[in-house]
PyMOL Python script that loads the backbone (N, CA, C, O; Angstrom):
from pymol import cmd

cmd.read_pdbstr("""\
ATOM      1  N   MET A   1       7.198 -10.598  -8.777  1.00  0.00           N
ATOM      2  CA  MET A   1       6.546  -9.677  -7.852  1.00  0.00           C
ATOM      3  C   MET A   1       6.003  -8.483  -8.631  1.00  0.00           C
ATOM      4  O   MET A   1       6.646  -7.975  -9.550  1.00  0.00           O
ATOM      5  N   ASN A   2       4.827  -8.055  -8.249  1.00  0.00           N
ATOM      6  CA  ASN A   2       4.207  -6.864  -8.805  1.00  0.00           C
ATOM      7  C   ASN A   2       4.317  -5.748  -7.778  1.00  0.00           C
ATOM      8  O   ASN A   2       4.710  -5.988  -6.637  1.00  0.00           O
ATOM      9  N   SER A   3       3.971  -4.531  -8.178  1.00  0.00           N
ATOM     10  CA  SER A   3       4.056  -3.428  -7.228  1.00  0.00           C
ATOM     11  C   SER A   3       2.959  -2.405  -7.484  1.00  0.00           C
ATOM     12  O   SER A   3       2.413  -2.298  -8.582  1.00  0.00           O
ATOM     13  N   VAL A   4       2.665  -1.670  -6.446  1.00  0.00           N
ATOM     14  CA  VAL A   4       1.731  -0.554  -6.518  1.00  0.00           C
ATOM     15  C   VAL A   4       2.354   0.602  -5.737  1.00  0.00           C
ATOM     16  O   VAL A   4       2.916   0.411  -4.658  1.00  0.00           O
ATOM     17  N   VAL A   5       2.241   1.804  -6.304  1.00  0.00           N
ATOM     18  CA  VAL A   5       2.763   3.007  -5.652  1.00  0.00           C
ATOM     19  C   VAL A   5       1.568   3.813  -5.164  1.00  0.00           C
ATOM     20  O   VAL A   5       0.630   4.070  -5.919  1.00  0.00           O
ATOM     21  N   LEU A   6       1.610   4.208  -3.899  1.00  0.00           N
ATOM     22  CA  LEU A   6       0.519   4.940  -3.268  1.00  0.00           C
ATOM     23  C   LEU A   6       1.019   6.244  -2.675  1.00  0.00           C
ATOM     24  O   LEU A   6       2.198   6.395  -2.355  1.00  0.00           O
ATOM     25  N   ARG A   7       0.096   7.180  -2.538  1.00  0.00           N
ATOM     26  CA  ARG A   7       0.375   8.394  -1.780  1.00  0.00           C
ATOM     27  C   ARG A   7      -0.540   8.368  -0.565  1.00  0.00           C
ATOM     28  O   ARG A   7      -1.757   8.226  -0.689  1.00  0.00           O
ATOM     29  N   LEU A   8       0.057   8.506   0.600  1.00  0.00           N
ATOM     30  CA  LEU A   8      -0.658   8.457   1.868  1.00  0.00           C
ATOM     31  C   LEU A   8      -0.543   9.799   2.564  1.00  0.00           C
ATOM     32  O   LEU A   8       0.136  10.706   2.082  1.00  0.00           O
ATOM     33  N   ALA A   9      -1.203   9.918   3.689  1.00  0.00           N
ATOM     34  CA  ALA A   9      -0.911  11.011   4.615  1.00  0.00           C
ATOM     35  C   ALA A   9       0.350  10.594   5.369  1.00  0.00           C
ATOM     36  O   ALA A   9       0.513   9.419   5.699  1.00  0.00           O
ATOM     37  N   ARG A  10       1.235  11.539   5.641  1.00  0.00           N
ATOM     38  CA  ARG A  10       2.500  11.195   6.311  1.00  0.00           C
ATOM     39  C   ARG A  10       2.269  10.450   7.619  1.00  0.00           C
ATOM     40  O   ARG A  10       3.006   9.522   7.953  1.00  0.00           O
ATOM     41  N   LYS A  11       1.257  10.856   8.346  1.00  0.00           N
ATOM     42  CA  LYS A  11       0.989  10.233   9.646  1.00  0.00           C
ATOM     43  C   LYS A  11       0.531   8.786   9.521  1.00  0.00           C
ATOM     44  O   LYS A  11       0.536   8.054  10.511  1.00  0.00           O
ATOM     45  N   ASP A  12       0.136   8.360   8.324  1.00  0.00           N
ATOM     46  CA  ASP A  12      -0.409   7.023   8.126  1.00  0.00           C
ATOM     47  C   ASP A  12       0.582   6.011   7.557  1.00  0.00           C
ATOM     48  O   ASP A  12       0.207   4.862   7.324  1.00  0.00           O
ATOM     49  N   ILE A  13       1.818   6.398   7.331  1.00  0.00           N
ATOM     50  CA  ILE A  13       2.802   5.464   6.765  1.00  0.00           C
ATOM     51  C   ILE A  13       2.983   4.254   7.687  1.00  0.00           C
ATOM     52  O   ILE A  13       2.908   3.115   7.224  1.00  0.00           O
ATOM     53  N   ALA A  14       3.214   4.478   8.954  1.00  0.00           N
ATOM     54  CA  ALA A  14       3.413   3.369   9.896  1.00  0.00           C
ATOM     55  C   ALA A  14       2.141   2.537  10.050  1.00  0.00           C
ATOM     56  O   ALA A  14       2.211   1.317  10.199  1.00  0.00           O
ATOM     57  N   TYR A  15       0.983   3.193  10.015  1.00  0.00           N
ATOM     58  CA  TYR A  15      -0.292   2.493  10.138  1.00  0.00           C
ATOM     59  C   TYR A  15      -0.481   1.492   8.996  1.00  0.00           C
ATOM     60  O   TYR A  15      -0.853   0.343   9.233  1.00  0.00           O
ATOM     61  N   VAL A  16      -0.228   1.920   7.770  1.00  0.00           N
ATOM     62  CA  VAL A  16      -0.392   1.035   6.606  1.00  0.00           C
ATOM     63  C   VAL A  16       0.622  -0.105   6.677  1.00  0.00           C
ATOM     64  O   VAL A  16       0.287  -1.250   6.375  1.00  0.00           O
ATOM     65  N   LYS A  17       1.838   0.195   7.066  1.00  0.00           N
ATOM     66  CA  LYS A  17       2.850  -0.862   7.202  1.00  0.00           C
ATOM     67  C   LYS A  17       2.410  -1.888   8.244  1.00  0.00           C
ATOM     68  O   LYS A  17       2.573  -3.090   8.037  1.00  0.00           O
ATOM     69  N   PHE A  18       1.857  -1.422   9.354  1.00  0.00           N
ATOM     70  CA  PHE A  18       1.374  -2.308  10.401  1.00  0.00           C
ATOM     71  C   PHE A  18       0.225  -3.185   9.878  1.00  0.00           C
ATOM     72  O   PHE A  18       0.193  -4.384  10.157  1.00  0.00           O
ATOM     73  N   ILE A  19      -0.696  -2.613   9.141  1.00  0.00           N
ATOM     74  CA  ILE A  19      -1.816  -3.371   8.568  1.00  0.00           C
ATOM     75  C   ILE A  19      -1.282  -4.453   7.629  1.00  0.00           C
ATOM     76  O   ILE A  19      -1.714  -5.604   7.700  1.00  0.00           O
ATOM     77  N   LEU A  20      -0.348  -4.091   6.752  1.00  0.00           N
ATOM     78  CA  LEU A  20       0.218  -5.064   5.809  1.00  0.00           C
ATOM     79  C   LEU A  20       0.910  -6.220   6.524  1.00  0.00           C
ATOM     80  O   LEU A  20       0.813  -7.370   6.097  1.00  0.00           O
ATOM     81  N   GLU A  21       1.600  -5.913   7.600  1.00  0.00           N
ATOM     82  CA  GLU A  21       2.294  -6.970   8.349  1.00  0.00           C
ATOM     83  C   GLU A  21       1.309  -7.951   8.969  1.00  0.00           C
ATOM     84  O   GLU A  21       1.661  -9.100   9.233  1.00  0.00           O
ATOM     85  N   GLY A  22       0.073  -7.504   9.204  1.00  0.00           N
ATOM     86  CA  GLY A  22      -0.946  -8.377   9.759  1.00  0.00           C
ATOM     87  C   GLY A  22      -1.449  -9.413   8.761  1.00  0.00           C
ATOM     88  O   GLY A  22      -1.979 -10.451   9.155  1.00  0.00           O
ATOM     89  N   TYR A  23      -1.288  -9.136   7.483  1.00  0.00           N
ATOM     90  CA  TYR A  23      -1.664 -10.072   6.431  1.00  0.00           C
ATOM     91  C   TYR A  23      -0.408 -10.833   6.022  1.00  0.00           C
ATOM     92  O   TYR A  23       0.381 -10.338   5.218  1.00  0.00           O
ATOM     93  N   ASP A  24      -0.222 -12.002   6.554  1.00  0.00           N
ATOM     94  CA  ASP A  24       0.989 -12.780   6.298  1.00  0.00           C
ATOM     95  C   ASP A  24       1.136 -13.079   4.805  1.00  0.00           C
ATOM     96  O   ASP A  24       0.267 -13.717   4.209  1.00  0.00           O
ATOM     97  N   GLY A  25       2.222 -12.624   4.210  1.00  0.00           N
ATOM     98  CA  GLY A  25       2.515 -12.914   2.812  1.00  0.00           C
ATOM     99  C   GLY A  25       1.803 -12.036   1.803  1.00  0.00           C
ATOM    100  O   GLY A  25       1.880 -12.294   0.602  1.00  0.00           O
ATOM    101  N   LEU A  26       1.103 -10.991   2.268  1.00  0.00           N
ATOM    102  CA  LEU A  26       0.381 -10.128   1.326  1.00  0.00           C
ATOM    103  C   LEU A  26       1.322  -9.239   0.538  1.00  0.00           C
ATOM    104  O   LEU A  26       1.151  -9.079  -0.670  1.00  0.00           O
ATOM    105  N   GLY A  27       2.304  -8.661   1.191  1.00  0.00           N
ATOM    106  CA  GLY A  27       3.231  -7.788   0.489  1.00  0.00           C
ATOM    107  C   GLY A  27       4.197  -7.120   1.441  1.00  0.00           C
ATOM    108  O   GLY A  27       4.085  -7.235   2.662  1.00  0.00           O
ATOM    109  N   VAL A  28       5.144  -6.424   0.854  1.00  0.00           N
ATOM    110  CA  VAL A  28       6.171  -5.709   1.606  1.00  0.00           C
ATOM    111  C   VAL A  28       6.119  -4.242   1.180  1.00  0.00           C
ATOM    112  O   VAL A  28       6.115  -3.929  -0.011  1.00  0.00           O
ATOM    113  N   MET A  29       6.079  -3.358   2.161  1.00  0.00           N
ATOM    114  CA  MET A  29       6.001  -1.929   1.866  1.00  0.00           C
ATOM    115  C   MET A  29       7.310  -1.250   2.199  1.00  0.00           C
ATOM    116  O   MET A  29       7.965  -1.572   3.190  1.00  0.00           O
ATOM    117  N   ARG A  30       7.680  -0.296   1.346  1.00  0.00           N
ATOM    118  CA  ARG A  30       8.820   0.574   1.673  1.00  0.00           C
ATOM    119  C   ARG A  30       8.473   1.996   1.260  1.00  0.00           C
ATOM    120  O   ARG A  30       7.689   2.215   0.337  1.00  0.00           O
ATOM    121  N   THR A  31       9.054   2.934   1.939  1.00  0.00           N
ATOM    122  CA  THR A  31       8.784   4.347   1.687  1.00  0.00           C
ATOM    123  C   THR A  31       9.708   4.858   0.598  1.00  0.00           C
ATOM    124  O   THR A  31      10.927   4.713   0.695  1.00  0.00           O
ATOM    125  N   LEU A  32       9.138   5.451  -0.432  1.00  0.00           N
ATOM    126  CA  LEU A  32       9.933   6.053  -1.500  1.00  0.00           C
ATOM    127  C   LEU A  32      10.337   7.476  -1.143  1.00  0.00           C
ATOM    128  O   LEU A  32      11.471   7.888  -1.386  1.00  0.00           O
ATOM    129  N   ASP A  33       9.404   8.222  -0.567  1.00  0.00           N
ATOM    130  CA  ASP A  33       9.671   9.610  -0.181  1.00  0.00           C
ATOM    131  C   ASP A  33       8.856   9.928   1.079  1.00  0.00           C
ATOM    132  O   ASP A  33       7.632  10.035   1.009  1.00  0.00           O
ATOM    133  N   PRO A  34       9.519  10.079   2.225  1.00  0.00           N
ATOM    134  CA  PRO A  34       8.780  10.329   3.462  1.00  0.00           C
ATOM    135  C   PRO A  34       8.116  11.705   3.509  1.00  0.00           C
ATOM    136  O   PRO A  34       7.161  11.894   4.261  1.00  0.00           O
ATOM    137  N   TYR A  35       8.590  12.648   2.738  1.00  0.00           N
ATOM    138  CA  TYR A  35       8.025  14.000   2.762  1.00  0.00           C
ATOM    139  C   TYR A  35       6.723  14.097   1.981  1.00  0.00           C
ATOM    140  O   TYR A  35       5.804  14.809   2.388  1.00  0.00           O
ATOM    141  N   THR A  36       6.640  13.387   0.864  1.00  0.00           N
ATOM    142  CA  THR A  36       5.400  13.370   0.089  1.00  0.00           C
ATOM    143  C   THR A  36       4.562  12.142   0.420  1.00  0.00           C
ATOM    144  O   THR A  36       3.468  11.975  -0.119  1.00  0.00           O
ATOM    145  N   ALA A  37       5.064  11.286   1.295  1.00  0.00           N
ATOM    146  CA  ALA A  37       4.386  10.065   1.754  1.00  0.00           C
ATOM    147  C   ALA A  37       4.068   9.122   0.599  1.00  0.00           C
ATOM    148  O   ALA A  37       2.986   8.537   0.539  1.00  0.00           O
ATOM    149  N   ARG A  38       5.030   8.982  -0.319  1.00  0.00           N
ATOM    150  CA  ARG A  38       4.883   7.999  -1.399  1.00  0.00           C
ATOM    151  C   ARG A  38       5.510   6.698  -0.946  1.00  0.00           C
ATOM    152  O   ARG A  38       6.647   6.664  -0.476  1.00  0.00           O
ATOM    153  N   VAL A  39       4.736   5.615  -1.099  1.00  0.00           N
ATOM    154  CA  VAL A  39       5.213   4.293  -0.707  1.00  0.00           C
ATOM    155  C   VAL A  39       5.001   3.331  -1.863  1.00  0.00           C
ATOM    156  O   VAL A  39       4.173   3.565  -2.743  1.00  0.00           O
ATOM    157  N   VAL A  40       5.758   2.248  -1.846  1.00  0.00           N
ATOM    158  CA  VAL A  40       5.557   1.173  -2.821  1.00  0.00           C
ATOM    159  C   VAL A  40       5.291  -0.105  -2.037  1.00  0.00           C
ATOM    160  O   VAL A  40       5.937  -0.392  -1.029  1.00  0.00           O
ATOM    161  N   ILE A  41       4.322  -0.860  -2.532  1.00  0.00           N
ATOM    162  CA  ILE A  41       4.032  -2.176  -1.964  1.00  0.00           C
ATOM    163  C   ILE A  41       4.342  -3.202  -3.042  1.00  0.00           C
ATOM    164  O   ILE A  41       3.768  -3.165  -4.131  1.00  0.00           O
ATOM    165  N   GLU A  42       5.243  -4.108  -2.736  1.00  0.00           N
ATOM    166  CA  GLU A  42       5.561  -5.206  -3.650  1.00  0.00           C
ATOM    167  C   GLU A  42       4.815  -6.433  -3.146  1.00  0.00           C
ATOM    168  O   GLU A  42       4.855  -6.758  -1.959  1.00  0.00           O
ATOM    169  N   TYR A  43       4.131  -7.114  -4.071  1.00  0.00           N
ATOM    170  CA  TYR A  43       3.252  -8.207  -3.663  1.00  0.00           C
ATOM    171  C   TYR A  43       3.274  -9.320  -4.707  1.00  0.00           C
ATOM    172  O   TYR A  43       3.545  -9.061  -5.879  1.00  0.00           O
ATOM    173  N   PRO A  44       2.990 -10.560  -4.292  1.00  0.00           N
ATOM    174  CA  PRO A  44       2.895 -11.661  -5.243  1.00  0.00           C
ATOM    175  C   PRO A  44       1.642 -11.501  -6.109  1.00  0.00           C
ATOM    176  O   PRO A  44       0.605 -11.037  -5.635  1.00  0.00           O
ATOM    177  N   LYS A  45       1.749 -11.882  -7.356  1.00  0.00           N
ATOM    178  CA  LYS A  45       0.637 -11.744  -8.294  1.00  0.00           C
ATOM    179  C   LYS A  45      -0.638 -12.400  -7.763  1.00  0.00           C
ATOM    180  O   LYS A  45      -1.733 -11.884  -7.983  1.00  0.00           O
ATOM    181  N   ALA A  46      -0.509 -13.514  -7.079  1.00  0.00           N
ATOM    182  CA  ALA A  46      -1.659 -14.241  -6.547  1.00  0.00           C
ATOM    183  C   ALA A  46      -2.410 -13.455  -5.469  1.00  0.00           C
ATOM    184  O   ALA A  46      -3.554 -13.785  -5.158  1.00  0.00           O
ATOM    185  N   GLN A  47      -1.789 -12.426  -4.898  1.00  0.00           N
ATOM    186  CA  GLN A  47      -2.404 -11.642  -3.822  1.00  0.00           C
ATOM    187  C   GLN A  47      -3.058 -10.355  -4.317  1.00  0.00           C
ATOM    188  O   GLN A  47      -3.488  -9.531  -3.510  1.00  0.00           O
ATOM    189  N   TYR A  48      -3.137 -10.176  -5.638  1.00  0.00           N
ATOM    190  CA  TYR A  48      -3.670  -8.927  -6.195  1.00  0.00           C
ATOM    191  C   TYR A  48      -5.067  -8.606  -5.667  1.00  0.00           C
ATOM    192  O   TYR A  48      -5.316  -7.483  -5.230  1.00  0.00           O
ATOM    193  N   ASP A  49      -5.979  -9.574  -5.702  1.00  0.00           N
ATOM    194  CA  ASP A  49      -7.363  -9.317  -5.302  1.00  0.00           C
ATOM    195  C   ASP A  49      -7.467  -8.891  -3.841  1.00  0.00           C
ATOM    196  O   ASP A  49      -8.217  -7.972  -3.511  1.00  0.00           O
ATOM    197  N   VAL A  50      -6.727  -9.547  -2.982  1.00  0.00           N
ATOM    198  CA  VAL A  50      -6.755  -9.206  -1.550  1.00  0.00           C
ATOM    199  C   VAL A  50      -6.184  -7.807  -1.343  1.00  0.00           C
ATOM    200  O   VAL A  50      -6.760  -7.007  -0.607  1.00  0.00           O
ATOM    201  N   LEU A  51      -5.054  -7.506  -1.988  1.00  0.00           N
ATOM    202  CA  LEU A  51      -4.429  -6.192  -1.833  1.00  0.00           C
ATOM    203  C   LEU A  51      -5.317  -5.093  -2.403  1.00  0.00           C
ATOM    204  O   LEU A  51      -5.436  -4.025  -1.802  1.00  0.00           O
ATOM    205  N   ALA A  52      -5.939  -5.334  -3.548  1.00  0.00           N
ATOM    206  CA  ALA A  52      -6.832  -4.339  -4.140  1.00  0.00           C
ATOM    207  C   ALA A  52      -8.006  -4.045  -3.208  1.00  0.00           C
ATOM    208  O   ALA A  52      -8.413  -2.891  -3.069  1.00  0.00           O
ATOM    209  N   SER A  53      -8.547  -5.072  -2.574  1.00  0.00           N
ATOM    210  CA  SER A  53      -9.645  -4.880  -1.616  1.00  0.00           C
ATOM    211  C   SER A  53      -9.176  -4.079  -0.401  1.00  0.00           C
ATOM    212  O   SER A  53      -9.892  -3.205   0.089  1.00  0.00           O
ATOM    213  N   LEU A  54      -7.978  -4.380   0.076  1.00  0.00           N
ATOM    214  CA  LEU A  54      -7.430  -3.647   1.212  1.00  0.00           C
ATOM    215  C   LEU A  54      -7.211  -2.178   0.859  1.00  0.00           C
ATOM    216  O   LEU A  54      -7.538  -1.294   1.652  1.00  0.00           O
ATOM    217  N   ILE A  55      -6.667  -1.915  -0.309  1.00  0.00           N
ATOM    218  CA  ILE A  55      -6.437  -0.530  -0.732  1.00  0.00           C
ATOM    219  C   ILE A  55      -7.767   0.209  -0.870  1.00  0.00           C
ATOM    220  O   ILE A  55      -7.864   1.373  -0.481  1.00  0.00           O
ATOM    221  N   ASP A  56      -8.787  -0.443  -1.415  1.00  0.00           N
ATOM    222  CA  ASP A  56     -10.113   0.186  -1.507  1.00  0.00           C
ATOM    223  C   ASP A  56     -10.650   0.548  -0.126  1.00  0.00           C
ATOM    224  O   ASP A  56     -11.213   1.627   0.063  1.00  0.00           O
ATOM    225  N   ALA A  57     -10.475  -0.357   0.841  1.00  0.00           N
ATOM    226  CA  ALA A  57     -10.928  -0.081   2.213  1.00  0.00           C
ATOM    227  C   ALA A  57     -10.154   1.091   2.817  1.00  0.00           C
ATOM    228  O   ALA A  57     -10.732   1.932   3.506  1.00  0.00           O
ATOM    229  N   LEU A  58      -8.852   1.144   2.557  1.00  0.00           N
ATOM    230  CA  LEU A  58      -8.039   2.247   3.077  1.00  0.00           C
ATOM    231  C   LEU A  58      -8.372   3.566   2.391  1.00  0.00           C
ATOM    232  O   LEU A  58      -8.230   4.628   2.997  1.00  0.00           O
ATOM    233  N   LYS A  59      -8.811   3.515   1.143  1.00  0.00           N
ATOM    234  CA  LYS A  59      -9.284   4.729   0.463  1.00  0.00           C
ATOM    235  C   LYS A  59     -10.544   5.259   1.140  1.00  0.00           C
ATOM    236  O   LYS A  59     -10.693   6.464   1.343  1.00  0.00           O
ATOM    237  N   LYS A  60     -11.448   4.344   1.486  1.00  0.00           N
ATOM    238  CA  LYS A  60     -12.689   4.747   2.155  1.00  0.00           C
ATOM    239  C   LYS A  60     -12.416   5.360   3.516  1.00  0.00           C
ATOM    240  O   LYS A  60     -13.150   6.241   3.963  1.00  0.00           O
ATOM    241  N   GLU A  61     -11.354   4.894   4.180  1.00  0.00           N
ATOM    242  CA  GLU A  61     -10.929   5.472   5.468  1.00  0.00           C
ATOM    243  C   GLU A  61     -10.159   6.772   5.271  1.00  0.00           C
ATOM    244  O   GLU A  61      -9.833   7.461   6.238  1.00  0.00           O
ATOM    245  N   ARG A  62      -9.873   7.101   4.024  1.00  0.00           N
ATOM    246  CA  ARG A  62      -9.083   8.287   3.646  1.00  0.00           C
ATOM    247  C   ARG A  62      -7.636   8.201   4.123  1.00  0.00           C
ATOM    248  O   ARG A  62      -6.992   9.212   4.401  1.00  0.00           O
ATOM    249  N   VAL A  63      -7.146   6.972   4.211  1.00  0.00           N
ATOM    250  CA  VAL A  63      -5.736   6.740   4.536  1.00  0.00           C
ATOM    251  C   VAL A  63      -4.923   6.798   3.247  1.00  0.00           C
ATOM    252  O   VAL A  63      -3.880   7.450   3.194  1.00  0.00           O
ATOM    253  N   VAL A  64      -5.402   6.116   2.210  1.00  0.00           N
ATOM    254  CA  VAL A  64      -4.766   6.177   0.894  1.00  0.00           C
ATOM    255  C   VAL A  64      -5.345   7.384   0.175  1.00  0.00           C
ATOM    256  O   VAL A  64      -6.548   7.454  -0.074  1.00  0.00           O
ATOM    257  N   LYS A  65      -4.486   8.322  -0.152  1.00  0.00           N
ATOM    258  CA  LYS A  65      -4.909   9.536  -0.836  1.00  0.00           C
ATOM    259  C   LYS A  65      -5.015   9.322  -2.337  1.00  0.00           C
ATOM    260  O   LYS A  65      -5.917   9.848  -2.988  1.00  0.00           O
ATOM    261  N   GLU A  66      -4.072   8.533  -2.887  1.00  0.00           N
ATOM    262  CA  GLU A  66      -4.030   8.359  -4.330  1.00  0.00           C
ATOM    263  C   GLU A  66      -3.236   7.101  -4.685  1.00  0.00           C
ATOM    264  O   GLU A  66      -2.203   6.814  -4.081  1.00  0.00           O
ATOM    265  N   VAL A  67      -3.730   6.367  -5.664  1.00  0.00           N
ATOM    266  CA  VAL A  67      -2.984   5.243  -6.235  1.00  0.00           C
ATOM    267  C   VAL A  67      -2.246   5.808  -7.438  1.00  0.00           C
ATOM    268  O   VAL A  67      -2.872   6.228  -8.411  1.00  0.00           O
ATOM    269  N   LEU A  68      -0.925   5.821  -7.378  1.00  0.00           N
ATOM    270  CA  LEU A  68      -0.133   6.447  -8.428  1.00  0.00           C
ATOM    271  C   LEU A  68       0.146   5.503  -9.585  1.00  0.00           C
ATOM    272  O   LEU A  68       0.167   5.935 -10.738  1.00  0.00           O
ATOM    273  N   SER A  69       0.361   4.212  -9.302  1.00  0.00           N
ATOM    274  CA  SER A  69       0.574   3.263 -10.404  1.00  0.00           C
ATOM    275  C   SER A  69       0.488   1.830  -9.912  1.00  0.00           C
ATOM    276  O   SER A  69       0.902   1.510  -8.798  1.00  0.00           O
ATOM    277  N   TRP A  70      -0.058   0.974 -10.766  1.00  0.00           N
ATOM    278  CA  TRP A  70      -0.044  -0.490 -10.572  1.00  0.00           C
ATOM    279  C   TRP A  70       0.885  -1.033 -11.624  1.00  0.00           C
ATOM    280  O   TRP A  70       0.746  -0.691 -12.799  1.00  0.00           O
ATOM    281  N   GLN A  71       1.833  -1.871 -11.242  1.00  0.00           N
ATOM    282  CA  GLN A  71       2.744  -2.490 -12.202  1.00  0.00           C
ATOM    283  C   GLN A  71       2.666  -3.997 -12.069  1.00  0.00           C
ATOM    284  O   GLN A  71       2.834  -4.559 -10.987  1.00  0.00           O
ATOM    285  N   ALA A  72       2.408  -4.633 -13.196  1.00  0.00           N
ATOM    286  CA  ALA A  72       2.305  -6.098 -13.201  1.00  0.00           C
ATOM    287  C   ALA A  72       3.626  -6.706 -13.598  1.00  0.00           C
ATOM    288  O   ALA A  72       3.748  -7.929 -13.662  1.00  0.00           O
TER     289      ALA A  72
END
""", "prot")
cmd.dss("prot")
cmd.show_as("cartoon", "prot")
cmd.util.cbc("prot")
cmd.orient("prot")
């Protein structure tokens, strides 16, 4: 499993989790720090392209504030 750490707006944590749950098998999200809205998404390597596209779309919506790290 690979992971990506994101910084969101606090109000959008549940929204992103809901979106991820809609993509069966894309990844699992957990909150690292609810006050700074840092989350980690763990995902299968084969889903990288789909997840990267989703994160780009969420950046355009200004839901994802910052991508802190991608770990392979």
